[in-house]
N, C-alpha and C positions, 0 to 999 in steps of 0.2 A: 464638512466641506462638500460642496456640490460639484459634480463633474461638469465640464464645459461641453456644450453641444456645438452645432454649426454656428459660425459667426461669433463665437465667444459667449453665447447666451447660456446662462446657467440653467441646468435642468435637474429635476429630482431624479434620483436613481429609480429604475424600475424594480418592483418587488423581487423579480426573479434574479436580479443582479446582486442582491444582498445575501451573504452567506449566513447560514444558520450556525452560529459559532458554538452553541451548546452541543448540537449534534456533531459538529466538526471535531471538537475537543474529545468527546466521548469516543468517536470513531478513531481518532488519532491515538488515544491511550490504549484502546483495544488492539489496534494494529501494532503499536509498539510492543505491547505485552506478548502478542503472538509471535512477532518477528524475533524478539529477544529470546523467548523460551524455545522456539523452534531452532534458532541459531545455536543455543547452548546444547540442545539435545543432538541436533544433526551434525553440526560442525565441531562442537567441543567434545562430544561424547562418542557418537557413532563413527565419526571420521578421524578420531584421535590416532588410531593405528596407522592410517594412511599418512597423516601429517608427520608421525614419528619416523616414517621411512626416509623422509628428507628433512630431518629436524634442524639441520643447519640453516634452512630457509625461514624458520619461524622463531619467535621469541620463546624463551623457556616458560615464561608466564605472560599472559596477556596484560596489556596496559589498559586497565578497566575504564578510566575516564574516556579514553579515545574510543574504546569499544562501545560504550554506552552512547556517546555522542554520535557515532556512526549509525547506530540503530535508531536513534531519535531522528536523524536526518532522513534516513530511508522511510520511516513510518510517516513523518510529517509530509514529505513531498509526494508520497503515494496517496495519502489522504487528500492532499491539496489537488492532485490530478483528478482523483475520483470526484471530488466535490465541484470542481470548476468545469471539467470537460466531459462529464457524464451526466447531462442534465436530467435524464429520466431516472438515474440512480438504479438501485437494485443490485443484488448479489451477482447475477450472471454477467451483466455488462461490466461491473467493476472488477470481477474476476478476470474477464478478458483483458481489461486494461492492465491488471496486475501481471497477466501472462506476457503481454507485450513488453512491460518493463523488465520482466525476468529475461526475455530474449535479448535485451540490451546487455544485461549482465552476462549472458551466455557468450555474446560476442567478445566482451572484455576478457572472459575466462579463456576463450580460444586464443586471443592475442597473448595473454599471460603464458599459456602453454607453449606458444611459439617462441617466446624469448626467455622463459625461466625453466629451470630443470625440475618441473613438477611432474608427477606421475600421471598416467592415464586414469588411475583410480581417483586421484585428487580432482583431475579435470572433470570427470563425469559425476563425481560426488558433488562438486560445486555446482555443476549445471543442473542436476536433478534437484538439489537443495534450493537453488534459486527459483526454479519453475514451481516447486511446491510452495515455497515460502511466500512468493509474491502473488501467486494465484489465490491462495487461501486468504492472505491478508487483504487482497482486493475484495474478495467475497465478504469478509467480515466488515470491511468499510461500507460496502454496498448494502448490507443488512441494516446497519446503523444509520448511515447518512443517505437517506432517500427522501426526496421532497414529498411533502404532503400532497395528497390528491387534489388536483385543481378543481375537480367537479365532484362535489359531495351531494348526493341526492337523499333527501329524507322522504320516506314514504309513510303516509298517514294510514293507519289501519281503518278499514271500514267498520262501522258499527255492526254488531251481529244482526242478521236478518231475523225478523220475527214472523 
């Protein structure tokens, strides 16, 4: 299907508007893998003691289908943001976008702290975890999903002088 331009005339999409789905999927799976493993280590293992201090607020065992779906959603939309809104790509710029996404989570954690009886340890653990998790995931996406160079120069070697 061709997108409509001005006056309803169909136009071909520009090459830069088409997403590289192979790179996107590889970046998504890499981001999902990192986010899931980091989440298990940080939140599930290292912060387990802090969570047990207020165990009444948490399920005795996680509901894994929802846990996995949540990680898929986070990885997918972070990958989509990097692919669509960081045209130059690269790990630095995508890491910065990941940091900005993490700061949205920090705001949500502050609100949760204001209305739920979580401890300072949990609040700051969640905040540090989000900052690390999304910044590194953004960098991983940026390494994998970066556009090919628009200008490739081939240099022909000179024949040896005699």
